[in-house]
C-alpha positions as CSV (number, residue, x, y, z in Angstrom):
1,M,0.0,0.0,0.0
2,W,2.8,2.4,0.9
3,I,4.7,1.6,-2.3
4,N,1.5,2.2,-4.4
5,G,1.0,5.6,-2.6
6,L,4.6,6.6,-3.3
7,K,4.2,5.6,-7.0
8,L,1.1,7.8,-7.2
9,L,2.9,10.7,-5.6
10,I,5.8,10.4,-8.1
11,I,3.4,10.2,-11.1
12,S,1.6,13.3,-9.8
13,V,4.8,15.3,-9.5
14,L,6.0,14.3,-13.0
15,A,2.6,15.3,-14.4
16,I,2.8,18.7,-12.8
17,N,6.4,19.2,-14.1
18,T,5.5,18.3,-17.6
19,T,2.3,20.4,-17.8
20,S,3.5,23.6,-16.1
21,S,6.1,26.1,-17.2
22,Y,7.8,29.1,-15.8
23,A,6.1,32.3,-16.8
24,L,8.1,35.5,-17.5
25,N,6.7,38.3,-15.4
26,I,7.2,41.5,-17.6
27,S,6.2,44.9,-16.4
28,G,6.0,48.4,-17.9
29,A,5.2,51.9,-16.8
30,E,2.3,53.6,-18.6
31,F,3.8,55.7,-21.4
32,S,1.4,56.4,-24.2
33,P,1.5,55.5,-27.1
34,F,4.1,52.8,-26.3
35,V,2.1,51.1,-23.6
36,Q,-1.1,52.2,-21.8
37,K,-4.2,50.9,-20.1
38,D,-7.6,51.5,-21.6
39,P,-10.8,52.4,-19.7
40,N,-11.6,48.7,-19.2
41,G,-8.2,48.1,-17.6
42,K,-6.8,46.2,-20.6
43,I,-3.1,46.9,-21.3
44,S,-2.3,47.8,-24.9
45,G,0.2,49.6,-27.2
46,P,2.7,48.7,-29.8
47,F,5.5,47.8,-27.4
48,L,3.3,45.4,-25.5
49,E,2.1,43.8,-28.7
50,M,5.7,43.3,-29.9
51,I,6.7,41.6,-26.6
52,K,3.7,39.3,-26.8
53,D,4.8,38.3,-30.3
54,V,8.3,37.6,-29.0
55,C,6.9,35.5,-26.1
56,K,4.8,33.5,-28.6
57,E,7.9,32.9,-30.8
58,M,9.8,31.7,-27.7
59,N,6.8,29.4,-26.8
60,E,7.0,31.1,-23.4
61,E,4.2,32.1,-21.1
62,C,4.5,35.8,-20.3
63,Q,2.5,37.7,-17.7
64,F,2.1,41.5,-18.0
65,S,1.4,44.3,-15.6
66,L,1.7,48.1,-15.5
67,L,3.3,49.8,-12.5
68,P,4.1,53.4,-11.5
69,N,7.4,54.4,-13.1
70,K,9.4,54.7,-9.8
71,R,8.1,51.3,-8.5
72,L,8.9,49.7,-11.9
73,K,12.5,50.8,-11.7
74,H,12.8,49.5,-8.2
75,M,11.2,46.1,-8.9
76,V,13.2,45.5,-12.0
77,R,16.5,46.4,-10.3
78,H,15.8,44.1,-7.4
79,G,14.4,41.1,-9.4
80,Q,10.8,41.5,-8.2
81,V,9.8,41.2,-11.9
82,D,11.8,39.4,-14.6
83,A,11.9,42.2,-17.1
84,G,10.8,45.8,-17.6
85,F,10.0,48.1,-20.5
86,A,10.3,50.7,-22.1
87,Y,13.9,51.5,-21.1
88,G,16.4,53.8,-22.8
89,W,20.0,52.8,-22.6
90,N,22.6,54.4,-20.3
91,E,25.9,53.3,-18.9
92,K,24.8,53.2,-15.2
93,R,21.8,51.0,-15.9
94,A,23.9,48.7,-18.1
95,E,26.0,47.8,-15.1
96,Y,23.1,45.9,-13.5
97,L,20.7,45.3,-16.4
98,Y,20.8,43.1,-19.5
99,Y,19.4,44.8,-22.6
100,S,17.2,43.2,-25.2
101,V,17.6,43.9,-28.9
102,P,16.2,47.4,-29.6
103,F,12.4,47.3,-30.2
104,M,11.9,50.8,-31.6
105,L,13.6,54.1,-32.5
106,T,12.1,57.3,-31.2
107,E,13.2,60.8,-30.4
108,Y,13.1,63.7,-27.9
109,G,12.4,67.2,-29.2
110,F,10.8,70.5,-28.8
111,F,7.2,71.5,-29.6
112,V,6.3,75.2,-29.9
113,P,3.0,77.2,-30.3
114,A,1.7,77.5,-33.9
115,S,2.2,81.2,-33.6
116,N,6.0,80.7,-33.4
117,H,7.2,80.7,-37.0
118,K,10.9,81.0,-36.1
119,Q,13.2,78.4,-37.6
120,L,14.7,76.5,-34.6
121,K,18.0,74.6,-35.3
122,S,19.9,74.5,-32.0
123,P,19.8,75.5,-28.3
124,V,20.9,79.0,-29.4
125,D,17.5,79.5,-30.8
126,F,15.8,78.6,-27.5
127,Q,17.6,81.1,-25.3
128,G,15.4,82.5,-22.6
129,Y,12.5,80.1,-23.4
130,N,10.2,78.8,-20.7
131,V,10.0,75.1,-21.5
132,G,7.6,72.6,-20.0
133,V,8.5,69.0,-19.4
134,S,6.8,66.0,-17.8
135,G,8.3,65.0,-14.4
136,P,9.5,64.8,-11.8
137,K,12.6,62.7,-12.4
138,S,11.6,61.4,-15.8
139,N,14.2,60.7,-18.5
140,M,12.9,63.7,-20.5
141,S,13.2,66.0,-17.4
142,Y,16.8,64.7,-16.9
143,T,17.7,65.4,-20.5
144,L,16.2,68.9,-20.5
145,H,18.1,69.9,-17.3
146,K,21.3,68.7,-19.1
147,I,20.5,70.9,-22.0
148,R,20.1,73.9,-19.7
149,E,23.4,73.1,-17.9
150,Q,25.2,73.0,-21.3
151,M,23.6,76.3,-22.3
152,I,25.1,77.9,-19.1
153,K,28.5,76.4,-19.9
154,D,28.2,77.8,-23.4
155,E,27.4,81.3,-22.0
156,L,23.9,81.3,-23.6
157,E,20.9,82.7,-21.8
158,P,19.5,79.4,-20.3
159,I,16.0,78.1,-20.7
160,S,13.8,78.1,-17.6
161,I,12.1,74.8,-16.9
162,Y,8.5,74.2,-15.8
163,E,8.2,70.6,-14.6
164,T,5.0,68.8,-13.7
165,E,3.1,65.6,-14.1
166,D,1.5,65.6,-17.6
167,N,-0.9,62.7,-17.8
168,A,-3.9,64.9,-18.6
169,G,-2.2,66.9,-21.3
170,K,-1.6,70.0,-19.2
171,L,1.6,71.1,-20.9
172,I,0.4,70.8,-24.5
173,R,-2.6,72.9,-23.5
174,M,-0.4,75.5,-21.9
175,L,1.7,75.6,-25.1
176,E,-1.5,76.3,-27.2
177,L,-2.3,79.2,-24.9
178,N,1.2,80.6,-25.2
179,R,1.7,80.1,-21.5
180,L,4.9,78.1,-22.4
181,D,7.4,79.0,-25.1
182,A,8.1,75.3,-25.8
183,Y,7.3,71.8,-24.6
184,F,10.0,69.2,-24.5
185,S,8.8,65.6,-25.0
186,N,9.2,62.3,-26.7
187,K,7.8,63.1,-30.2
188,A,5.4,60.2,-30.4
189,A,4.2,60.7,-26.8
190,G,3.6,64.5,-27.5
191,F,1.5,63.9,-30.6
192,T,-0.5,61.2,-28.7
193,I,-1.3,63.4,-25.8
194,A,-2.2,66.2,-28.1
195,K,-4.6,64.0,-30.0
196,K,-6.3,62.8,-26.7
197,V,-6.9,66.4,-25.6
198,G,-7.8,67.8,-29.0
199,A,-4.8,70.2,-29.1
200,T,-3.9,71.4,-32.6
201,K,-2.3,74.9,-32.3
202,F,1.3,73.8,-32.1
203,R,4.1,72.3,-34.2
204,Y,7.0,70.0,-33.7
205,A,10.0,72.3,-34.2
206,W,13.3,70.6,-33.5
207,Q,14.6,67.1,-32.9
208,Y,17.1,67.1,-30.1
209,K,18.2,63.4,-30.2
210,E,17.1,60.0,-31.3
211,L,17.0,57.1,-28.8
212,L,16.2,53.4,-28.7
213,Y,13.8,51.6,-26.4
214,F,14.5,48.2,-25.0
215,V,13.3,45.5,-22.7
216,V,15.6,45.0,-19.7
217,F,16.4,42.1,-17.4
218,P,18.1,42.3,-13.9
219,K,21.6,40.7,-14.2
220,K,21.5,39.5,-10.6
221,Y,18.3,37.5,-11.0
222,I,17.9,36.5,-14.7
223,D,20.3,34.1,-16.4
224,K,22.0,34.9,-19.7
225,D,20.3,31.9,-21.5
226,T,16.9,33.5,-20.9
227,V,18.0,36.8,-22.3
228,R,19.7,35.1,-25.2
229,K,16.5,33.1,-26.0
230,F,14.4,36.3,-25.8
231,N,16.7,38.2,-28.1
232,Q,17.0,35.4,-30.7
233,A,13.2,35.2,-30.8
234,A,12.9,39.0,-31.2
235,L,15.3,39.0,-34.1
236,R,13.3,36.3,-35.8
237,V,10.1,38.2,-35.3
238,F,11.5,41.5,-36.4
239,A,13.0,40.0,-39.5
240,K,9.5,39.1,-40.9
241,K,8.6,41.1,-43.9
242,G,6.8,44.3,-43.0
243,Y,6.6,43.5,-39.4
244,L,8.2,46.5,-37.8
245,L,6.6,48.9,-40.3
246,D,3.1,47.5,-39.5
247,K,3.6,47.7,-35.8
248,L,5.4,51.1,-35.5
249,Q,4.4,53.4,-38.4
250,P,0.8,54.0,-37.3
251,W,2.3,55.6,-34.1
252,S,4.9,57.8,-35.8
253,I,7.6,55.5,-34.4
254,S,10.6,54.4,-36.5
255,A,12.1,50.9,-36.8
256,P,15.4,50.4,-35.1
257,L,18.6,49.0,-36.6
258,T,19.2,45.4,-35.4
259,D,22.5,44.9,-37.2
260,K,25.6,43.4,-35.6
261,A,27.2,46.8,-35.0
262,T,24.2,48.0,-33.1
263,L,23.9,44.8,-31.0
264,E,27.6,44.9,-30.1
265,K,27.5,48.6,-29.3
266,Y,25.0,47.9,-26.5
267,D,26.6,44.6,-25.4
268,I,23.4,42.7,-26.3
269,I,23.4,38.9,-25.8
270,Y,22.1,37.2,-28.9
271,E,24.5,34.4,-29.8
């Protein structure tokens, strides 16, 4: 009787092991249009859809959630989730994060009121401007403060910065009313916010820099083989004819380079 019971227990354990699999827990911070939650609580956006396609290619179960940005950064760093998105690359983060292949190419730049017809080509043309930016402590805010610091070093009249949370389109509305001289934002995000609030009296005036967005994995908690498998699957998906164009063009987002030089530049594990 005891032997039969043991056999039954072993068979049960084997059945569980063969029918269950580890699910990747992947979290993002709401950042429209890249990822957002609709009124019904469903998570959507091109970045999420692309990750889902990669998980499918991997034959991997993936679970998704949205977190406040600060909590996301903390949970990713400390391995409380397996992966996070959408992340830009920087040296400090690369010390403790593995980066995926790039998923999309976007840019930061300046929007100005429609009444401003001046040709804007460099920070010289923005001297003395009052510039709005979403914050606090966002990547865009950090970048704008760096621009201001460089203007001071170059002995230009520096911009002044108005920093506030911008989920409801406050800054683009202020821009329309000429209460700001400029609005510094991710280009795709700026146009998406403007569309949501019906803002039209503005123009995108100058691209400051391009940047890539990635999925990241905490080095201390996720093994290289998982990252390699994810990246190999992403490369296969992205190589499908018309895939990146179909996913990104409707959102005014560009396709990234995924050539060997780009992958090596960011020390991406793919072989």
